[in-house]
PDB file with SEQRES, HELIX, SHEET and CRYST1 records, atoms N, CA, C and O in Angstrom:
SEQRES   1 A   82  MET THR VAL ARG ILE ALA CYS PRO HIS CYS LYS GLY LYS          
SEQRES   2 A   82  THR ARG VAL THR ASN SER ASN ASP LEU SER ASP GLY LEU          
SEQRES   3 A   82  LYS ASP VAL PHE VAL LYS ASP LEU TYR VAL GLN CYS LEU          
SEQRES   4 A   82  GLY LYS CYS GLY ALA ARG SER VAL VAL THR MET TYR PHE          
SEQRES   5 A   82  LYS HIS TYR VAL HIS PRO PRO GLU GLN ASP VAL VAL ALA          
SEQRES   6 A   82  MET ALA ARG GLU VAL LEU ARG GLN GLN GLU GLN LEU LYS          
SEQRES   7 A   82  ILE ASN GLU VAL                                              
HELIX    1 AA1 GLU A   60  GLU A   81  1                                  22    
SHEET    1 AA1 3 THR A  14  ASP A  21  0                                        
SHEET    2 AA1 3 VAL A  31  CYS A  38 -1                                        
SHEET    3 AA1 3 ARG A  45  TYR A  51 -1                                        
CRYST1    1.000    1.000    1.000  90.00  90.00  90.00 P 1           1          
ATOM      1  N   MET A   1       2.526 -36.841   0.078  1.00  0.00           N  
ATOM      2  CA  MET A   1       1.764 -36.830  -1.157  1.00  0.00           C  
ATOM      3  C   MET A   1       0.738 -37.954  -1.110  1.00  0.00           C  
ATOM      4  O   MET A   1       1.051 -39.075  -0.710  1.00  0.00           O  
ATOM      5  N   THR A   2      -0.457 -37.654  -1.512  1.00  0.00           N  
ATOM      6  CA  THR A   2      -1.512 -38.645  -1.566  1.00  0.00           C  
ATOM      7  C   THR A   2      -1.957 -38.813  -3.013  1.00  0.00           C  
ATOM      8  O   THR A   2      -2.175 -37.834  -3.727  1.00  0.00           O  
ATOM      9  N   VAL A   3      -2.085 -40.045  -3.427  1.00  0.00           N  
ATOM     10  CA  VAL A   3      -2.574 -40.341  -4.770  1.00  0.00           C  
ATOM     11  C   VAL A   3      -3.966 -40.924  -4.621  1.00  0.00           C  
ATOM     12  O   VAL A   3      -4.172 -41.863  -3.852  1.00  0.00           O  
ATOM     13  N   ARG A   4      -4.907 -40.381  -5.342  1.00  0.00           N  
ATOM     14  CA  ARG A   4      -6.264 -40.910  -5.321  1.00  0.00           C  
ATOM     15  C   ARG A   4      -6.547 -41.550  -6.665  1.00  0.00           C  
ATOM     16  O   ARG A   4      -6.330 -40.952  -7.719  1.00  0.00           O  
ATOM     17  N   ILE A   5      -7.032 -42.765  -6.606  1.00  0.00           N  
ATOM     18  CA  ILE A   5      -7.346 -43.499  -7.830  1.00  0.00           C  
ATOM     19  C   ILE A   5      -8.847 -43.713  -7.870  1.00  0.00           C  
ATOM     20  O   ILE A   5      -9.427 -44.294  -6.953  1.00  0.00           O  
ATOM     21  N   ALA A   6      -9.472 -43.240  -8.939  1.00  0.00           N  
ATOM     22  CA  ALA A   6     -10.908 -43.404  -9.104  1.00  0.00           C  
ATOM     23  C   ALA A   6     -11.197 -44.758  -9.751  1.00  0.00           C  
ATOM     24  O   ALA A   6     -10.418 -45.244 -10.570  1.00  0.00           O  
ATOM     25  N   CYS A   7     -12.316 -45.354  -9.374  1.00  0.00           N  
ATOM     26  CA  CYS A   7     -12.738 -46.615  -9.972  1.00  0.00           C  
ATOM     27  C   CYS A   7     -12.964 -46.405 -11.472  1.00  0.00           C  
ATOM     28  O   CYS A   7     -13.662 -45.471 -11.866  1.00  0.00           O  
ATOM     29  N   PRO A   8     -12.381 -47.260 -12.304  1.00  0.00           N  
ATOM     30  CA  PRO A   8     -12.574 -47.093 -13.746  1.00  0.00           C  
ATOM     31  C   PRO A   8     -14.014 -47.289 -14.198  1.00  0.00           C  
ATOM     32  O   PRO A   8     -14.398 -46.830 -15.274  1.00  0.00           O  
ATOM     33  N   HIS A   9     -14.816 -47.973 -13.376  1.00  0.00           N  
ATOM     34  CA  HIS A   9     -16.204 -48.243 -13.754  1.00  0.00           C  
ATOM     35  C   HIS A   9     -17.144 -47.129 -13.296  1.00  0.00           C  
ATOM     36  O   HIS A   9     -17.835 -46.520 -14.112  1.00  0.00           O  
ATOM     37  N   CYS A  10     -17.168 -46.861 -11.971  1.00  0.00           N  
ATOM     38  CA  CYS A  10     -18.154 -45.909 -11.441  1.00  0.00           C  
ATOM     39  C   CYS A  10     -17.545 -44.575 -11.018  1.00  0.00           C  
ATOM     40  O   CYS A  10     -18.274 -43.670 -10.612  1.00  0.00           O  
ATOM     41  N   LYS A  11     -16.234 -44.440 -11.106  1.00  0.00           N  
ATOM     42  CA  LYS A  11     -15.489 -43.231 -10.728  1.00  0.00           C  
ATOM     43  C   LYS A  11     -15.530 -42.960  -9.223  1.00  0.00           C  
ATOM     44  O   LYS A  11     -15.230 -41.849  -8.786  1.00  0.00           O  
ATOM     45  N   GLY A  12     -15.900 -43.968  -8.431  1.00  0.00           N  
ATOM     46  CA  GLY A  12     -15.920 -43.824  -6.978  1.00  0.00           C  
ATOM     47  C   GLY A  12     -14.530 -43.989  -6.385  1.00  0.00           C  
ATOM     48  O   GLY A  12     -13.561 -44.235  -7.103  1.00  0.00           O  
ATOM     49  N   LYS A  13     -14.443 -43.850  -5.070  1.00  0.00           N  
ATOM     50  CA  LYS A  13     -13.179 -44.008  -4.369  1.00  0.00           C  
ATOM     51  C   LYS A  13     -12.745 -45.463  -4.382  1.00  0.00           C  
ATOM     52  O   LYS A  13     -13.569 -46.377  -4.418  1.00  0.00           O  
ATOM     53  N   THR A  14     -11.427 -45.658  -4.352  1.00  0.00           N  
ATOM     54  CA  THR A  14     -10.860 -47.007  -4.296  1.00  0.00           C  
ATOM     55  C   THR A  14      -9.818 -47.060  -3.190  1.00  0.00           C  
ATOM     56  O   THR A  14      -9.389 -46.032  -2.665  1.00  0.00           O  
ATOM     57  N   ARG A  15      -9.428 -48.258  -2.855  1.00  0.00           N  
ATOM     58  CA  ARG A  15      -8.285 -48.428  -1.963  1.00  0.00           C  
ATOM     59  C   ARG A  15      -7.348 -49.443  -2.608  1.00  0.00           C  
ATOM     60  O   ARG A  15      -7.780 -50.377  -3.283  1.00  0.00           O  
ATOM     61  N   VAL A  16      -6.064 -49.233  -2.383  1.00  0.00           N  
ATOM     62  CA  VAL A  16      -5.042 -50.142  -2.903  1.00  0.00           C  
ATOM     63  C   VAL A  16      -4.954 -51.319  -1.937  1.00  0.00           C  
ATOM     64  O   VAL A  16      -4.719 -51.136  -0.742  1.00  0.00           O  
ATOM     65  N   THR A  17      -5.145 -52.523  -2.462  1.00  0.00           N  
ATOM     66  CA  THR A  17      -5.092 -53.716  -1.625  1.00  0.00           C  
ATOM     67  C   THR A  17      -3.765 -54.455  -1.751  1.00  0.00           C  
ATOM     68  O   THR A  17      -3.392 -55.219  -0.860  1.00  0.00           O  
ATOM     69  N   ASN A  18      -3.046 -54.231  -2.860  1.00  0.00           N  
ATOM     70  CA  ASN A  18      -1.775 -54.900  -3.075  1.00  0.00           C  
ATOM     71  C   ASN A  18      -1.041 -54.168  -4.195  1.00  0.00           C  
ATOM     72  O   ASN A  18      -1.645 -53.391  -4.935  1.00  0.00           O  
ATOM     73  N   SER A  19       0.254 -54.416  -4.316  1.00  0.00           N  
ATOM     74  CA  SER A  19       1.017 -53.825  -5.419  1.00  0.00           C  
ATOM     75  C   SER A  19       2.168 -54.741  -5.792  1.00  0.00           C  
ATOM     76  O   SER A  19       2.667 -55.505  -4.966  1.00  0.00           O  
ATOM     77  N   ASN A  20       2.579 -54.652  -7.042  1.00  0.00           N  
ATOM     78  CA  ASN A  20       3.737 -55.384  -7.555  1.00  0.00           C  
ATOM     79  C   ASN A  20       4.701 -54.390  -8.169  1.00  0.00           C  
ATOM     80  O   ASN A  20       4.309 -53.574  -9.004  1.00  0.00           O  
ATOM     81  N   ASP A  21       5.961 -54.451  -7.761  1.00  0.00           N  
ATOM     82  CA  ASP A  21       6.986 -53.583  -8.322  1.00  0.00           C  
ATOM     83  C   ASP A  21       7.500 -54.222  -9.609  1.00  0.00           C  
ATOM     84  O   ASP A  21       8.169 -55.254  -9.565  1.00  0.00           O  
ATOM     85  N   LEU A  22       7.193 -53.621 -10.743  1.00  0.00           N  
ATOM     86  CA  LEU A  22       7.597 -54.150 -12.045  1.00  0.00           C  
ATOM     87  C   LEU A  22       8.980 -53.677 -12.467  1.00  0.00           C  
ATOM     88  O   LEU A  22       9.528 -54.167 -13.454  1.00  0.00           O  
ATOM     89  N   SER A  23       9.551 -52.725 -11.723  1.00  0.00           N  
ATOM     90  CA  SER A  23      10.856 -52.174 -12.084  1.00  0.00           C  
ATOM     91  C   SER A  23      11.930 -52.589 -11.095  1.00  0.00           C  
ATOM     92  O   SER A  23      12.956 -51.920 -10.974  1.00  0.00           O  
ATOM     93  N   ASP A  24      11.709 -53.659 -10.406  1.00  0.00           N  
ATOM     94  CA  ASP A  24      12.640 -54.115  -9.381  1.00  0.00           C  
ATOM     95  C   ASP A  24      14.050 -54.283  -9.947  1.00  0.00           C  
ATOM     96  O   ASP A  24      14.259 -55.035 -10.899  1.00  0.00           O  
ATOM     97  N   GLY A  25      14.999 -53.588  -9.361  1.00  0.00           N  
ATOM     98  CA  GLY A  25      16.389 -53.710  -9.784  1.00  0.00           C  
ATOM     99  C   GLY A  25      16.808 -52.770 -10.897  1.00  0.00           C  
ATOM    100  O   GLY A  25      17.985 -52.753 -11.256  1.00  0.00           O  
ATOM    101  N   LEU A  26      15.899 -51.990 -11.459  1.00  0.00           N  
ATOM    102  CA  LEU A  26      16.244 -51.056 -12.528  1.00  0.00           C  
ATOM    103  C   LEU A  26      16.446 -49.666 -11.931  1.00  0.00           C  
ATOM    104  O   LEU A  26      15.564 -49.149 -11.245  1.00  0.00           O  
ATOM    105  N   LYS A  27      17.591 -49.067 -12.188  1.00  0.00           N  
ATOM    106  CA  LYS A  27      17.899 -47.754 -11.640  1.00  0.00           C  
ATOM    107  C   LYS A  27      17.062 -46.668 -12.317  1.00  0.00           C  
ATOM    108  O   LYS A  27      16.892 -46.673 -13.536  1.00  0.00           O  
ATOM    109  N   ASP A  28      16.551 -45.750 -11.523  1.00  0.00           N  
ATOM    110  CA  ASP A  28      15.787 -44.591 -11.998  1.00  0.00           C  
ATOM    111  C   ASP A  28      14.523 -44.965 -12.760  1.00  0.00           C  
ATOM    112  O   ASP A  28      14.054 -44.190 -13.594  1.00  0.00           O  
ATOM    113  N   VAL A  29      13.966 -46.137 -12.487  1.00  0.00           N  
ATOM    114  CA  VAL A  29      12.723 -46.569 -13.123  1.00  0.00           C  
ATOM    115  C   VAL A  29      11.718 -46.885 -12.021  1.00  0.00           C  
ATOM    116  O   VAL A  29      12.047 -47.549 -11.038  1.00  0.00           O  
ATOM    117  N   PHE A  30      10.493 -46.405 -12.195  1.00  0.00           N  
ATOM    118  CA  PHE A  30       9.431 -46.664 -11.235  1.00  0.00           C  
ATOM    119  C   PHE A  30       8.199 -47.117 -12.003  1.00  0.00           C  
ATOM    120  O   PHE A  30       7.570 -46.319 -12.697  1.00  0.00           O  
ATOM    121  N   VAL A  31       7.854 -48.390 -11.882  1.00  0.00           N  
ATOM    122  CA  VAL A  31       6.640 -48.928 -12.499  1.00  0.00           C  
ATOM    123  C   VAL A  31       6.010 -49.894 -11.503  1.00  0.00           C  
ATOM    124  O   VAL A  31       6.668 -50.818 -11.025  1.00  0.00           O  
ATOM    125  N   LYS A  32       4.741 -49.680 -11.194  1.00  0.00           N  
ATOM    126  CA  LYS A  32       4.033 -50.562 -10.261  1.00  0.00           C  
ATOM    127  C   LYS A  32       2.646 -50.887 -10.790  1.00  0.00           C  
ATOM    128  O   LYS A  32       1.975 -50.046 -11.387  1.00  0.00           O  
ATOM    129  N   ASP A  33       2.234 -52.123 -10.559  1.00  0.00           N  
ATOM    130  CA  ASP A  33       0.836 -52.506 -10.737  1.00  0.00           C  
ATOM    131  C   ASP A  33       0.168 -52.372  -9.382  1.00  0.00           C  
ATOM    132  O   ASP A  33       0.604 -52.980  -8.404  1.00  0.00           O  
ATOM    133  N   LEU A  34      -0.890 -51.574  -9.324  1.00  0.00           N  
ATOM    134  CA  LEU A  34      -1.637 -51.393  -8.084  1.00  0.00           C  
ATOM    135  C   LEU A  34      -2.969 -52.124  -8.197  1.00  0.00           C  
ATOM    136  O   LEU A  34      -3.737 -51.883  -9.128  1.00  0.00           O  
ATOM    137  N   TYR A  35      -3.237 -53.004  -7.263  1.00  0.00           N  
ATOM    138  CA  TYR A  35      -4.507 -53.721  -7.228  1.00  0.00           C  
ATOM    139  C   TYR A  35      -5.459 -52.899  -6.379  1.00  0.00           C  
ATOM    140  O   TYR A  35      -5.215 -52.701  -5.189  1.00  0.00           O  
ATOM    141  N   VAL A  36      -6.537 -52.421  -6.976  1.00  0.00           N  
ATOM    142  CA  VAL A  36      -7.459 -51.534  -6.271  1.00  0.00           C  
ATOM    143  C   VAL A  36      -8.851 -52.150  -6.197  1.00  0.00           C  
ATOM    144  O   VAL A  36      -9.274 -52.908  -7.069  1.00  0.00           O  
ATOM    145  N   GLN A  37      -9.543 -51.793  -5.122  1.00  0.00           N  
ATOM    146  CA  GLN A  37     -10.916 -52.252  -4.920  1.00  0.00           C  
ATOM    147  C   GLN A  37     -11.796 -51.029  -4.735  1.00  0.00           C  
ATOM    148  O   GLN A  37     -11.481 -50.138  -3.946  1.00  0.00           O  
ATOM    149  N   CYS A  38     -12.901 -50.992  -5.469  1.00  0.00           N  
ATOM    150  CA  CYS A  38     -13.833 -49.881  -5.384  1.00  0.00           C  
ATOM    151  C   CYS A  38     -14.530 -49.907  -4.028  1.00  0.00           C  
ATOM    152  O   CYS A  38     -15.002 -50.954  -3.585  1.00  0.00           O  
ATOM    153  N   LEU A  39     -14.591 -48.762  -3.380  1.00  0.00           N  
ATOM    154  CA  LEU A  39     -15.290 -48.630  -2.113  1.00  0.00           C  
ATOM    155  C   LEU A  39     -16.724 -48.151  -2.313  1.00  0.00           C  
ATOM    156  O   LEU A  39     -17.481 -48.010  -1.353  1.00  0.00           O  
ATOM    157  N   GLY A  40     -17.087 -47.903  -3.564  1.00  0.00           N  
ATOM    158  CA  GLY A  40     -18.431 -47.441  -3.886  1.00  0.00           C  
ATOM    159  C   GLY A  40     -19.398 -48.595  -4.084  1.00  0.00           C  
ATOM    160  O   GLY A  40     -19.164 -49.710  -3.618  1.00  0.00           O  
ATOM    161  N   LYS A  41     -20.484 -48.308  -4.781  1.00  0.00           N  
ATOM    162  CA  LYS A  41     -21.557 -49.291  -4.970  1.00  0.00           C  
ATOM    163  C   LYS A  41     -21.148 -50.473  -5.850  1.00  0.00           C  
ATOM    164  O   LYS A  41     -21.627 -51.586  -5.634  1.00  0.00           O  
ATOM    165  N   CYS A  42     -20.286 -50.259  -6.822  1.00  0.00           N  
ATOM    166  CA  CYS A  42     -20.013 -51.333  -7.786  1.00  0.00           C  
ATOM    167  C   CYS A  42     -19.087 -52.408  -7.224  1.00  0.00           C  
ATOM    168  O   CYS A  42     -19.193 -53.566  -7.627  1.00  0.00           O  
ATOM    169  N   GLY A  43     -18.178 -52.062  -6.301  1.00  0.00           N  
ATOM    170  CA  GLY A  43     -17.294 -53.047  -5.694  1.00  0.00           C  
ATOM    171  C   GLY A  43     -16.299 -53.694  -6.647  1.00  0.00           C  
ATOM    172  O   GLY A  43     -15.742 -54.747  -6.338  1.00  0.00           O  
ATOM    173  N   ALA A  44     -16.071 -53.081  -7.791  1.00  0.00           N  
ATOM    174  CA  ALA A  44     -15.171 -53.655  -8.797  1.00  0.00           C  
ATOM    175  C   ALA A  44     -13.737 -53.726  -8.267  1.00  0.00           C  
ATOM    176  O   ALA A  44     -13.318 -52.919  -7.436  1.00  0.00           O  
ATOM    177  N   ARG A  45     -13.012 -54.701  -8.766  1.00  0.00           N  
ATOM    178  CA  ARG A  45     -11.581 -54.812  -8.487  1.00  0.00           C  
ATOM    179  C   ARG A  45     -10.853 -54.688  -9.803  1.00  0.00           C  
ATOM    180  O   ARG A  45     -11.273 -55.250 -10.815  1.00  0.00           O  
ATOM    181  N   SER A  46      -9.750 -53.943  -9.785  1.00  0.00           N  
ATOM    182  CA  SER A  46      -9.021 -53.721 -11.034  1.00  0.00           C  
ATOM    183  C   SER A  46      -7.536 -53.539 -10.742  1.00  0.00           C  
ATOM    184  O   SER A  46      -7.118 -53.427  -9.589  1.00  0.00           O  
ATOM    185  N   VAL A  47      -6.756 -53.513 -11.808  1.00  0.00           N  
ATOM    186  CA  VAL A  47      -5.321 -53.290 -11.703  1.00  0.00           C  
ATOM    187  C   VAL A  47      -5.002 -52.001 -12.444  1.00  0.00           C  
ATOM    188  O   VAL A  47      -5.388 -51.822 -13.599  1.00  0.00           O  
ATOM    189  N   VAL A  48      -4.292 -51.105 -11.767  1.00  0.00           N  
ATOM    190  CA  VAL A  48      -3.894 -49.825 -12.332  1.00  0.00           C  
ATOM    191  C   VAL A  48      -2.370 -49.802 -12.361  1.00  0.00           C  
ATOM    192  O   VAL A  48      -1.731 -50.161 -11.373  1.00  0.00           O  
ATOM    193  N   THR A  49      -1.784 -49.387 -13.471  1.00  0.00           N  
ATOM    194  CA  THR A  49      -0.336 -49.292 -13.570  1.00  0.00           C  
ATOM    195  C   THR A  49       0.080 -47.846 -13.342  1.00  0.00           C  
ATOM    196  O   THR A  49      -0.452 -46.926 -13.963  1.00  0.00           O  
ATOM    197  N   MET A  50       1.040 -47.662 -12.442  1.00  0.00           N  
ATOM    198  CA  MET A  50       1.571 -46.335 -12.142  1.00  0.00           C  
ATOM    199  C   MET A  50       3.044 -46.335 -12.530  1.00  0.00           C  
ATOM    200  O   MET A  50       3.771 -47.280 -12.224  1.00  0.00           O  
ATOM    201  N   TYR A  51       3.486 -45.270 -13.207  1.00  0.00           N  
ATOM    202  CA  TYR A  51       4.889 -45.198 -13.597  1.00  0.00           C  
ATOM    203  C   TYR A  51       5.379 -43.772 -13.547  1.00  0.00           C  
ATOM    204  O   TYR A  51       4.595 -42.827 -13.639  1.00  0.00           O  
ATOM    205  N   PHE A  52       6.684 -43.623 -13.401  1.00  0.00           N  
ATOM    206  CA  PHE A  52       7.359 -42.331 -13.433  1.00  0.00           C  
ATOM    207  C   PHE A  52       7.605 -41.958 -14.887  1.00  0.00           C  
ATOM    208  O   PHE A  52       8.116 -42.767 -15.661  1.00  0.00           O  
ATOM    209  N   LYS A  53       7.241 -40.733 -15.259  1.00  0.00           N  
ATOM    210  CA  LYS A  53       7.433 -40.307 -16.640  1.00  0.00           C  
ATOM    211  C   LYS A  53       8.681 -39.435 -16.792  1.00  0.00           C  
ATOM    212  O   LYS A  53       9.604 -39.811 -17.516  1.00  0.00           O  
ATOM    213  N   HIS A  54       8.727 -38.298 -16.137  1.00  0.00           N  
ATOM    214  CA  HIS A  54       9.887 -37.422 -16.219  1.00  0.00           C  
ATOM    215  C   HIS A  54       9.831 -36.384 -15.102  1.00  0.00           C  
ATOM    216  O   HIS A  54       8.792 -36.181 -14.474  1.00  0.00           O  
ATOM    217  N   TYR A  55      10.957 -35.738 -14.871  1.00  0.00           N  
ATOM    218  CA  TYR A  55      11.021 -34.668 -13.883  1.00  0.00           C  
ATOM    219  C   TYR A  55      10.516 -33.372 -14.484  1.00  0.00           C  
ATOM    220  O   TYR A  55      10.773 -33.079 -15.652  1.00  0.00           O  
ATOM    221  N   VAL A  56       9.804 -32.602 -13.693  1.00  0.00           N  
ATOM    222  CA  VAL A  56       9.471 -31.233 -14.054  1.00  0.00           C  
ATOM    223  C   VAL A  56      10.613 -30.342 -13.566  1.00  0.00           C  
ATOM    224  O   VAL A  56      10.995 -29.379 -14.231  1.00  0.00           O  
ATOM    225  N   HIS A  57      11.146 -30.679 -12.396  1.00  0.00           N  
ATOM    226  CA  HIS A  57      12.299 -29.993 -11.818  1.00  0.00           C  
ATOM    227  C   HIS A  57      13.182 -31.061 -11.188  1.00  0.00           C  
ATOM    228  O   HIS A  57      12.880 -31.537 -10.094  1.00  0.00           O  
ATOM    229  N   PRO A  58      14.271 -31.449 -11.860  1.00  0.00           N  
ATOM    230  CA  PRO A  58      15.103 -32.532 -11.322  1.00  0.00           C  
ATOM    231  C   PRO A  58      15.796 -32.113 -10.025  1.00  0.00           C  
ATOM    232  O   PRO A  58      15.967 -30.923  -9.758  1.00  0.00           O  
ATOM    233  N   PRO A  59      16.188 -33.099  -9.226  1.00  0.00           N  
ATOM    234  CA  PRO A  59      16.930 -32.783  -8.004  1.00  0.00           C  
ATOM    235  C   PRO A  59      18.185 -31.979  -8.335  1.00  0.00           C  
ATOM    236  O   PRO A  59      18.825 -32.210  -9.361  1.00  0.00           O  
ATOM    237  N   GLU A  60      18.530 -31.037  -7.465  1.00  0.00           N  
ATOM    238  CA  GLU A  60      19.652 -30.136  -7.751  1.00  0.00           C  
ATOM    239  C   GLU A  60      20.965 -30.868  -7.976  1.00  0.00           C  
ATOM    240  O   GLU A  60      21.726 -30.485  -8.864  1.00  0.00           O  
ATOM    241  N   GLN A  61      21.255 -31.906  -7.204  1.00  0.00           N  
ATOM    242  CA  GLN A  61      22.524 -32.606  -7.392  1.00  0.00           C  
ATOM    243  C   GLN A  61      22.595 -33.231  -8.778  1.00  0.00           C  
ATOM    244  O   GLN A  61      23.684 -33.356  -9.336  1.00  0.00           O  
ATOM    245  N   ASP A  62      21.450 -33.629  -9.350  1.00  0.00           N  
ATOM    246  CA  ASP A  62      21.449 -34.175 -10.706  1.00  0.00           C  
ATOM    247  C   ASP A  62      21.738 -33.098 -11.737  1.00  0.00           C  
ATOM    248  O   ASP A  62      22.425 -33.355 -12.726  1.00  0.00           O  
ATOM    249  N   VAL A  63      21.219 -31.890 -11.518  1.00  0.00           N  
ATOM    250  CA  VAL A  63      21.453 -30.778 -12.445  1.00  0.00           C  
ATOM    251  C   VAL A  63      22.929 -30.410 -12.442  1.00  0.00           C  
ATOM    252  O   VAL A  63      23.514 -30.180 -13.501  1.00  0.00           O  
ATOM    253  N   VAL A  64      23.535 -30.353 -11.266  1.00  0.00           N  
ATOM    254  CA  VAL A  64      24.959 -30.033 -11.159  1.00  0.00           C  
ATOM    255  C   VAL A  64      25.789 -31.111 -11.853  1.00  0.00           C  
ATOM    256  O   VAL A  64      26.733 -30.795 -12.576  1.00  0.00           O  
ATOM    257  N   ALA A  65      25.450 -32.365 -11.641  1.00  0.00           N  
ATOM    258  CA  ALA A  65      26.173 -33.465 -12.281  1.00  0.00           C  
ATOM    259  C   ALA A  65      26.033 -33.390 -13.805  1.00  0.00           C  
ATOM    260  O   ALA A  65      27.001 -33.619 -14.531  1.00  0.00           O  
ATOM    261  N   MET A  66      24.828 -33.069 -14.286  1.00  0.00           N  
ATOM    262  CA  MET A  66      24.626 -32.937 -15.735  1.00  0.00           C  
ATOM    263  C   MET A  66      25.477 -31.804 -16.291  1.00  0.00           C  
ATOM    264  O   MET A  66      26.084 -31.951 -17.352  1.00  0.00           O  
ATOM    265  N   ALA A  67      25.529 -30.667 -15.584  1.00  0.00           N  
ATOM    266  CA  ALA A  67      26.325 -29.518 -16.042  1.00  0.00           C  
ATOM    267  C   ALA A  67      27.806 -29.877 -16.083  1.00  0.00           C  
ATOM    268  O   ALA A  67      28.507 -29.515 -17.028  1.00  0.00           O  
ATOM    269  N   ARG A  68      28.285 -30.583 -15.068  1.00  0.00           N  
ATOM    270  CA  ARG A  68      29.689 -31.006 -15.059  1.00  0.00           C  
ATOM    271  C   ARG A  68      29.993 -31.925 -16.240  1.00  0.00           C  
ATOM    272  O   ARG A  68      31.049 -31.815 -16.863  1.00  0.00           O  
ATOM    273  N   GLU A  69      29.071 -32.822 -16.541  1.00  0.00           N  
ATOM    274  CA  GLU A  69      29.268 -33.753 -17.655  1.00  0.00           C  
ATOM    275  C   GLU A  69      29.310 -33.004 -18.990  1.00  0.00           C  
ATOM    276  O   GLU A  69      30.119 -33.334 -19.857  1.00  0.00           O  
ATOM    277  N   VAL A  70      28.452 -32.008 -19.159  1.00  0.00           N  
ATOM    278  CA  VAL A  70      28.451 -31.208 -20.392  1.00  0.00           C  
ATOM    279  C   VAL A  70      29.773 -30.464 -20.526  1.00  0.00           C  
ATOM    280  O   VAL A  70      30.365 -30.432 -21.604  1.00  0.00           O  
ATOM    281  N   LEU A  71      30.237 -29.864 -19.429  1.00  0.00           N  
ATOM    282  CA  LEU A  71      31.513 -29.147 -19.467  1.00  0.00           C  
ATOM    283  C   LEU A  71      32.670 -30.100 -19.759  1.00  0.00           C  
ATOM    284  O   LEU A  71      33.578 -29.752 -20.514  1.00  0.00           O  
ATOM    285  N   ARG A  72      32.649 -31.283 -19.177  1.00  0.00           N  
ATOM    286  CA  ARG A  72      33.696 -32.277 -19.426  1.00  0.00           C  
ATOM    287  C   ARG A  72      33.712 -32.679 -20.897  1.00  0.00           C  
ATOM    288  O   ARG A  72      34.776 -32.806 -21.504  1.00  0.00           O  
ATOM    289  N   GLN A  73      32.526 -32.877 -21.462  1.00  0.00           N  
ATOM    290  CA  GLN A  73      32.446 -33.261 -22.885  1.00  0.00           C  
ATOM    291  C   GLN A  73      32.946 -32.137 -23.788  1.00  0.00           C  
ATOM    292  O   GLN A  73      33.623 -32.390 -24.785  1.00  0.00           O  
ATOM    293  N   GLN A  74      32.612 -30.895 -23.437  1.00  0.00           N  
ATOM    294  CA  GLN A  74      33.095 -29.764 -24.237  1.00  0.00           C  
ATOM    295  C   GLN A  74      34.615 -29.664 -24.182  1.00  0.00           C  
ATOM    296  O   GLN A  74      35.259 -29.418 -25.202  1.00  0.00           O  
ATOM    297  N   GLU A  75      35.186 -29.852 -23.007  1.00  0.00           N  
ATOM    298  CA  GLU A  75      36.641 -29.826 -22.870  1.00  0.00           C  
ATOM    299  C   GLU A  75      37.285 -30.942 -23.682  1.00  0.00           C  
ATOM    300  O   GLU A  75      38.328 -30.741 -24.304  1.00  0.00           O  
ATOM    301  N   GLN A  76      36.659 -32.126 -23.676  1.00  0.00           N  
ATOM    302  CA  GLN A  76      37.166 -33.269 -24.430  1.00  0.00           C  
ATOM    303  C   GLN A  76      37.144 -32.970 -25.920  1.00  0.00           C  
ATOM    304  O   GLN A  76      38.069 -33.342 -26.643  1.00  0.00           O  
ATOM    305  N   LEU A  77      36.075 -32.288 -26.393  1.00  0.00           N  
ATOM    306  CA  LEU A  77      35.985 -31.923 -27.812  1.00  0.00           C  
ATOM    307  C   LEU A  77      37.098 -30.932 -28.187  1.00  0.00           C  
ATOM    308  O   LEU A  77      37.678 -31.033 -29.268  1.00  0.00           O  
ATOM    309  N   LYS A  78      37.394 -29.980 -27.300  1.00  0.00           N  
ATOM    310  CA  LYS A  78      38.450 -29.006 -27.564  1.00  0.00           C  
ATOM    311  C   LYS A  78      39.800 -29.694 -27.668  1.00  0.00           C  
ATOM    312  O   LYS A  78      40.609 -29.350 -28.530  1.00  0.00           O  
ATOM    313  N   ILE A  79      40.050 -30.668 -26.794  1.00  0.00           N  
ATOM    314  CA  ILE A  79      41.313 -31.403 -26.811  1.00  0.00           C  
ATOM    315  C   ILE A  79      41.441 -32.189 -28.109  1.00  0.00           C  
ATOM    316  O   ILE A  79      42.517 -32.237 -28.705  1.00  0.00           O  
ATOM    317  N   ASN A  80      40.341 -32.810 -28.550  1.00  0.00           N  
ATOM    318  CA  ASN A  80      40.371 -33.636 -29.769  1.00  0.00           C  
ATOM    319  C   ASN A  80      40.526 -32.789 -31.035  1.00  0.00           C  
ATOM    320  O   ASN A  80      41.033 -33.288 -32.040  1.00  0.00           O  
ATOM    321  N   GLU A  81      40.104 -31.523 -31.010  1.00  0.00           N  
ATOM    322  CA  GLU A  81      40.204 -30.648 -32.168  1.00  0.00           C  
ATOM    323  C   GLU A  81      41.633 -30.187 -32.398  1.00  0.00           C  
ATOM    324  O   GLU A  81      42.000 -29.877 -33.532  1.00  0.00           O  
ATOM    325  N   VAL A  82      42.435 -30.136 -31.369  1.00  0.00           N  
ATOM    326  CA  VAL A  82      43.809 -29.609 -31.472  1.00  0.00           C  
ATOM    327  C   VAL A  82      44.718 -30.572 -32.116  1.00  0.00           C  
ATOM    328  O   VAL A  82      45.905 -30.287 -32.280  1.00  0.00           O  
TER     329      VAL A  82                                                      
END                                                                             
């Protein structure tokens, strides 16, 4: 997968020169500050924040685990009702 970041000023191509992981140590969290430099005429340097928002299609093992958890909770509710 390739991510292309346009310069916020001139909309030209940029390159990432450095990055900082802002979610270091947090499970299932992805947040990074990307330091980018414009390769176009303006030569601007800026910081772009990239983060994970949500899955469109979660990994299959996660779906199975979620289904098992729902079934476990339903069984627990049935036991508590009796």
